[in-house]
Structure formats: C-alpha cells, structure tokens
C-alpha positions as CSV (number, residue, x, y, z in Angstrom):
1,M,120.1,155.0,51.9
2,K,123.5,154.0,50.6
3,I,125.0,150.8,51.0
4,L,128.0,150.4,53.8
5,K,131.2,149.6,52.5
6,D,133.8,147.9,54.8
7,T,130.4,147.1,57.1
8,Y,129.0,143.5,58.1
9,A,126.1,142.2,58.6
10,I,126.0,138.9,61.2
11,I,123.1,137.3,61.0
12,L,122.2,135.0,63.8
13,A,120.4,131.6,63.0
14,G,121.2,128.6,65.3
15,G,118.3,128.4,67.7
16,I,115.7,125.9,68.0
17,G,112.7,128.2,68.5
18,S,110.8,125.4,70.7
19,R,107.9,128.1,72.1
20,F,106.9,127.1,68.2
21,W,106.0,124.0,68.7
22,P,105.0,122.0,66.8
23,V,105.7,124.3,63.4
24,S,109.3,124.8,64.2
25,R,110.9,121.2,64.9
26,V,115.0,120.7,65.8
27,S,114.7,119.7,61.8
28,K,113.7,122.3,60.9
29,P,113.7,125.4,63.0
30,K,111.2,128.9,62.6
31,Q,113.6,130.9,61.2
32,F,113.7,128.9,58.3
33,V,110.0,128.7,58.4
34,D,107.4,131.2,56.8
35,I,106.0,131.7,60.2
36,L,103.7,134.8,59.4
37,G,102.4,133.7,56.1
38,T,104.2,135.9,53.9
39,G,105.9,133.3,51.6
40,R,109.5,134.0,53.3
41,T,111.1,132.6,55.7
42,L,112.1,134.4,58.8
43,I,116.3,134.2,57.8
44,Q,115.2,135.1,54.3
45,D,113.8,138.3,55.5
46,A,116.4,139.4,57.7
47,Y,118.6,138.9,54.5
48,D,116.6,140.4,52.2
49,R,116.6,143.6,55.1
50,F,120.3,143.5,55.3
51,L,121.0,143.7,51.4
52,N,119.8,147.4,51.4
53,I,122.8,148.3,54.2
54,V,125.5,146.1,53.2
55,P,127.0,144.4,50.0
56,A,125.4,141.3,49.7
57,E,129.3,139.7,49.8
58,N,129.2,141.0,53.4
59,I,126.0,139.4,54.8
60,F,127.4,136.5,57.4
61,I,124.9,133.9,58.7
62,I,126.0,131.8,61.8
63,T,124.1,128.9,62.4
64,N,124.6,125.2,63.8
65,R,126.0,123.0,61.5
66,N,123.1,120.9,60.9
67,Y,121.2,123.9,59.3
68,E,124.0,125.0,56.5
69,H,122.0,123.2,54.3
70,L,119.2,125.0,55.1
71,V,120.6,128.4,54.7
72,K,122.4,127.5,51.3
73,E,118.5,126.2,50.2
74,Q,116.6,129.1,51.1
75,L,119.8,131.8,50.5
76,P,121.1,130.0,47.0
77,F,123.1,132.5,46.4
78,I,125.7,133.1,49.4
79,S,128.8,131.8,49.4
80,D,130.2,128.6,51.8
81,N,132.6,131.2,53.4
82,Q,129.5,133.4,54.0
83,I,128.1,130.8,56.6
84,L,129.8,130.5,59.6
85,G,128.6,127.0,61.1
86,E,128.7,126.0,64.6
87,P,129.3,122.6,66.0
88,L,127.7,122.9,69.0
89,G,125.1,125.8,70.6
90,K,127.7,127.7,73.0
91,N,124.9,130.9,73.2
92,T,125.8,134.8,71.6
93,A,129.4,135.6,73.1
94,A,130.8,132.3,71.1
95,C,128.9,133.9,67.7
96,A,129.9,137.0,68.7
97,A,133.6,135.8,69.1
98,Y,133.7,133.7,65.9
99,A,132.4,135.9,63.9
100,A,134.6,139.3,65.0
101,H,137.5,137.3,64.8
102,K,136.6,136.2,61.3
103,I,135.9,139.0,60.0
104,S,139.2,141.0,61.3
105,E,141.0,138.9,58.8
106,I,138.8,140.4,56.4
107,S,139.1,143.8,57.6
108,E,140.8,144.9,60.6
109,K,138.6,147.8,61.2
110,G,135.4,147.1,59.3
111,V,131.7,147.7,61.2
112,L,129.9,144.5,62.7
113,I,125.9,144.1,62.4
114,V,125.2,141.5,64.8
115,A,121.3,140.8,64.3
116,P,119.7,137.9,65.2
117,S,117.2,136.2,61.9
118,D,113.9,135.9,63.7
119,H,113.1,139.3,64.3
120,L,110.1,141.6,62.7
121,I,110.7,144.6,61.5
122,Q,107.7,146.5,60.2
123,D,109.1,149.9,59.2
124,N,112.2,149.3,57.2
125,N,113.4,152.8,56.2
126,T,113.0,153.5,60.2
127,F,115.6,150.4,60.9
128,I,118.3,151.5,58.1
129,H,118.6,155.0,59.4
130,K,119.1,153.8,62.7
131,I,121.8,151.6,61.6
132,H,123.5,154.4,59.6
133,V,123.6,156.5,62.8
134,A,124.9,153.6,64.8
135,T,127.4,152.1,62.3
136,K,128.5,155.8,62.0
137,Y,129.2,155.8,65.7
138,A,130.5,152.9,66.3
139,R,133.0,153.2,63.3
140,E,134.7,156.5,64.9
141,N,134.8,155.8,68.9
142,D,135.6,153.2,70.8
143,A,131.8,152.1,71.9
144,L,129.5,149.3,71.4
145,V,126.4,150.1,70.3
146,T,122.8,148.7,70.8
147,L,119.4,149.4,69.5
148,G,117.1,149.6,72.4
149,I,113.2,149.5,71.4
150,K,110.8,152.0,72.7
151,P,108.3,149.8,75.3
152,H,104.8,149.8,74.4
153,R,103.5,147.4,77.6
154,P,105.3,146.0,80.4
155,D,106.6,143.1,79.2
156,T,108.4,140.2,81.4
157,G,109.9,138.4,77.7
158,Y,112.2,140.9,77.0
159,G,115.0,142.2,78.5
160,Y,115.2,146.0,79.8
161,I,118.1,148.4,79.3
162,Q,118.1,151.4,81.2
163,Y,119.9,154.7,79.8
164,E,121.4,158.3,80.4
165,S,118.8,160.8,79.5
166,K,121.6,162.9,77.7
167,E,122.4,162.0,74.4
168,V,126.1,161.6,73.5
169,M,124.9,162.8,70.1
170,P,121.8,162.8,68.2
171,G,120.1,160.0,69.1
172,I,122.5,157.9,71.5
173,N,122.6,157.7,74.6
174,K,125.1,155.7,77.8
175,V,123.6,152.7,78.7
176,K,123.0,152.3,82.4
177,T,122.0,149.2,83.3
178,F,120.4,146.2,81.7
179,T,117.9,144.0,83.7
180,E,116.8,140.4,82.4
181,K,113.1,139.6,82.1
182,P,111.9,141.2,85.4
183,P,108.6,140.4,87.2
184,L,105.6,141.8,85.8
185,E,105.4,144.9,89.1
186,L,109.4,145.5,88.1
187,A,108.6,146.1,84.1
188,E,105.5,148.3,85.0
189,K,108.1,150.6,87.1
190,F,110.3,150.3,84.1
191,L,107.5,151.6,81.9
192,D,106.5,154.7,84.0
193,S,110.4,155.8,84.6
194,G,110.6,156.7,80.9
195,D,114.0,155.7,80.7
196,F,114.0,152.2,80.0
197,L,114.0,150.1,76.7
198,W,113.4,146.8,75.4
199,N,117.1,144.9,74.6
200,S,116.5,144.2,70.7
201,G,119.5,141.9,70.4
202,M,120.9,143.8,68.0
203,F,124.8,144.9,68.2
204,V,127.2,147.5,66.4
205,W,130.6,147.4,66.7
206,S,133.9,147.7,65.0
207,V,136.3,144.8,64.8
208,P,138.8,146.5,66.7
209,T,136.4,147.4,69.4
210,I,134.6,144.1,70.5
211,L,138.4,142.6,70.0
212,K,139.1,144.8,72.9
213,A,136.7,144.3,75.3
214,L,136.2,140.4,74.5
215,N,139.7,140.6,75.6
216,S,139.0,142.1,78.7
217,Y,136.1,140.4,79.5
218,L,136.0,137.3,78.1
219,P,139.7,136.7,77.9
220,E,139.6,132.9,77.9
221,L,136.9,132.6,75.0
222,N,139.2,135.4,73.1
223,L,142.2,133.7,73.5
224,S,140.5,130.2,72.0
225,F,139.2,131.9,68.8
226,S,142.6,133.8,68.5
227,E,144.6,130.5,68.4
228,V,142.4,130.3,65.3
229,K,143.7,133.2,63.5
230,G,145.5,132.2,60.0
231,A,142.6,129.6,59.4
232,Y,139.6,131.8,58.9
233,N,138.6,132.0,55.6
234,T,140.2,129.2,54.3
235,A,139.0,125.2,53.8
236,I,140.7,124.4,57.3
237,E,138.3,126.7,59.0
238,H,135.6,124.4,60.9
239,T,138.3,122.2,61.9
240,H,139.8,124.4,64.1
241,I,136.2,125.7,65.1
242,D,134.9,121.9,66.2
243,R,138.2,121.8,68.1
244,I,137.8,124.8,70.0
245,Y,134.0,124.7,70.4
246,T,134.2,121.2,73.2
247,S,135.8,123.3,75.3
248,I,134.5,127.3,75.4
249,T,132.1,128.7,77.6
250,S,128.2,128.9,76.7
251,I,127.6,132.7,78.1
252,S,125.2,135.6,76.1
253,I,127.7,138.8,75.3
254,D,124.9,140.9,78.1
255,N,125.7,138.7,80.8
256,G,129.6,137.7,79.8
257,L,130.6,141.6,78.7
258,L,127.6,144.4,77.7
259,E,126.7,144.3,81.4
260,K,130.0,144.8,82.6
261,A,132.0,146.9,79.9
262,D,131.7,150.9,80.8
263,N,131.5,152.1,76.8
264,V,128.1,150.6,75.7
265,Y,125.9,152.9,74.2
266,V,121.8,152.4,72.8
267,L,120.1,154.0,70.3
268,P,116.2,154.5,71.7
269,S,114.2,153.2,68.3
270,D,110.7,152.3,67.2
271,F,110.5,150.8,64.2
272,G,107.6,148.2,64.5
273,W,109.9,145.6,65.9
274,S,109.0,142.1,67.3
275,D,111.4,139.0,68.4
276,L,108.7,136.9,67.7
277,G,109.5,134.4,70.4
278,T,106.2,133.0,71.0
279,W,102.9,131.9,69.1
280,K,101.4,135.4,71.1
281,S,103.4,137.7,69.0
282,V,102.8,135.6,65.7
283,H,98.9,136.4,66.9
284,E,99.6,140.3,68.0
285,N,101.4,140.6,64.6
286,L,98.6,138.8,62.2
287,H,96.0,140.2,64.3
288,N,93.2,141.5,61.8
289,D,89.4,142.9,62.5
290,T,87.9,139.0,62.7
291,S,87.0,137.2,66.1
292,N,90.0,134.8,65.3
293,T,93.1,134.9,63.7
294,V,94.0,132.2,61.3
295,L,97.0,131.0,59.5
296,N,97.0,128.5,56.5
297,A,93.7,127.0,58.0
298,N,89.7,126.4,57.2
299,L,88.2,128.0,60.2
300,H,84.5,127.0,61.1
301,A,83.8,129.1,64.3
302,I,81.0,128.8,66.8
303,N,81.1,131.0,69.6
304,A,84.4,131.0,69.5
305,N,86.6,134.3,69.8
306,N,90.1,135.8,70.3
307,N,92.3,132.8,69.1
308,L,94.9,132.0,66.9
309,V,94.7,129.0,64.4
310,V,97.3,127.4,62.5
311,S,97.0,124.4,60.2
312,D,96.3,123.3,57.1
313,K,94.2,124.5,54.4
314,H,92.7,120.9,52.8
315,K,91.8,120.4,56.6
316,L,88.4,121.8,58.5
317,V,89.1,123.1,62.4
318,V,85.7,123.6,63.9
319,L,85.8,125.5,67.3
320,K,82.9,125.8,69.6
321,D,83.2,127.7,72.9
322,L,86.6,128.6,72.8
323,D,88.2,132.3,73.8
324,G,91.7,132.9,73.9
325,Y,93.8,129.9,72.9
326,F,96.5,128.9,70.5
327,V,95.7,126.0,68.2
328,I,98.6,125.0,66.5
329,D,97.9,121.8,64.0
330,T,100.4,119.7,62.1
331,E,100.7,116.6,60.5
332,D,101.7,114.5,63.2
333,A,101.2,117.3,66.5
334,L,98.1,119.3,67.6
335,L,99.0,121.6,70.3
336,I,95.7,123.4,72.3
337,C,97.1,126.3,74.8
338,R,96.1,129.0,76.7
339,K,97.3,132.3,75.5
340,D,98.7,133.5,79.1
341,Q,100.4,129.6,79.1
342,E,102.4,130.9,76.4
343,Q,105.5,131.3,77.9
344,E,105.2,127.6,79.1
345,V,105.4,125.5,75.8
346,K,109.3,125.4,75.9
347,E,108.8,123.4,79.2
348,I,106.3,121.1,77.6
349,V,107.9,120.8,74.4
350,A,111.0,119.2,76.6
351,N,109.1,117.4,78.9
352,I,107.5,115.9,75.6
353,R,111.1,114.9,74.1
354,K,111.9,113.1,77.1
355,Q,108.5,110.9,77.3
356,Y,108.8,110.6,73.7
357,K,112.8,110.1,73.4
358,G,112.7,112.6,70.7
359,K,109.7,111.3,67.9
360,Y,108.3,115.1,67.8
361,N,111.4,116.6,67.7
C-alpha cells in the first residue's frame, strides 16, 4: 500500500512495564527490551511497522525524558525533534494533547495515528489496511476513530468498546459505550452479545478534530499546551513542556475525552493483536508444542509442564513437579509466580520497591 502523506504516527513509549519485572526495570522498561526473543525490541518493531504507513520523518516517539537516550540508541535515524520528552508521566490525555499541538505547527490539517509501543501485531498487512481505512475516515470527517479488537475470550485485563451494528461506512461503526476492565461475569456477557470489542488503545484523528475535542472536554489541559504555541519544534520546546507538566492533570484519553464525546467511531479488527501487558501474554504468543515454553534458557524439566521459563542460556534451569508457573530469572532477581496470579506482579513489584528502597527497580 502507498505511504500516507500528511499523516503522522505517534508512538507512546513512556511506561515502566512493572508486570514484566524483573526483566523490565525502571532504567530499561519493556518497550526497550527484546521481550519475545526476536532480535528486535518492541519499540523497534513499532517503528518498523509505521515505516510502511507514513514517511520516516513523520514518526514521532513520546517517552519519558529519562528514556530519550534509549530511543536514540535503538532508533538511530530518528531526529531529536521527533522525540517528545515528558518530564513526568501524566497519562495518555497529556500525550495526545502534546502530540496534537506539536504536529499542528507542522500541519494544520494532518492526521495523527496514536499507538502504544508495546503491542504485538502478527498480521501487518491487515493492520496497514485498517489504518488506511481509519485515516481516510478521520481526514474526511469530524471523527475520533479507534481500532477495536474482536475478542476471542472473556478477558478481564482489557477495556471494552460497545458499538452500533449499523456501519457508517464499510468497516466503521459508531461507538456506544466504553467499559474499563470488567469482572469475569460481565466480560462473558460482553463476549456473548457480539457487539463488544477489546479497546486496543490505538487512535486515529485529524489535528482539527482532536484539538476541538480537547478544548471541549479537557479545556484546562488544552489551554496549557496552547500556551506553548510558537515554541514547538524549536530549541525552547523542552523548557515550556517542563513548566506545564508540573501542573497539568493526569488522566487517560479514554476517561477524559472519548467516554464523553459523541463523535467516536471504531473499526472492528482482527490482525493478531496482543498488548503484551503481562508474562501470560508472552507465554501465549511464544507457546509451542513442547510441554514448557522457554525464552533464552537452558531447561531441564522433570515432570514439569505448562511453564514459561526466561533465563540465561549459560545457566541450567532445572524444574521438577512444577505446573503452570512463570520462572523469570535475571542477574539480580528471580520471580517464580503462578500463571493465574499474573496481574499481581505489579503489586509485588511495588512492595519490593518500598521494602528494598529502589534496589531492584
């Protein structure tokens, strides 16, 4: 497919990835790690994916200021102006506003594709097609477009999007409701109904549409970024961003804007997507025909099944009578955790940080 002109990819790469501890650390979070053993990190995969969609100079990375050096190391062809460094993490609404205002001074009518850096997409051709459909609709309409994933199971770790059955154009439906991570019983009902999708966290909108929406639903946040007009894409951009980030509200784009707006649309999609949020998602995507899944490890298993083992190839890992566990081994820390407790890893890490005063961050 053709490269889209006047279209900009905004890759979100600022998270810490606590649920991937001890491999993902504050100093080097999961998006900068080869978490799947492919030889490429997640942010490199995301960058490569968008090279097939927009010009290289139209790919921007928004990340914590502490990770700018990692972006430059792993994406050496990207310019300094293509890195949006946040002094503090203030959630996705701030990311969306920062990107929209910065790009508005490059293109007043450009289309933005906002996507996390830590997603796995196995069917790139279908993904590219969906992005082309979404950008065309966003360019021609006053529409906030999101990509929704057809659910395969009643997963409680994802947000859900309910949509109207009638298409506004081929492949695009109007959004009815958003629901954050429901309990299992409700997730099962969503799956049975057939009109709910997983919220992928990927969005497409034009510069005028997102600025209008920010002004309507997050006016104080929008005003803060508006005050930086004229400084974007200059040497003093960082100074102004540092100033406003100390006072802006921390809120997600979903809660702050999309749940309130009446011009939100979704593309029901299925392109082999996973948000790679936990070790369980890695296990599912690496799973093979053997009794255990191994990543960079030398495993000797004795009556051990259905485990994910991550270690060093130079270290022999011996498992006996173990079933359904994660065994994640690094130089200074070892995590052994039942697979059904994957969502508790974040809490465990928070306790470790507190008790050991950041030693294992």
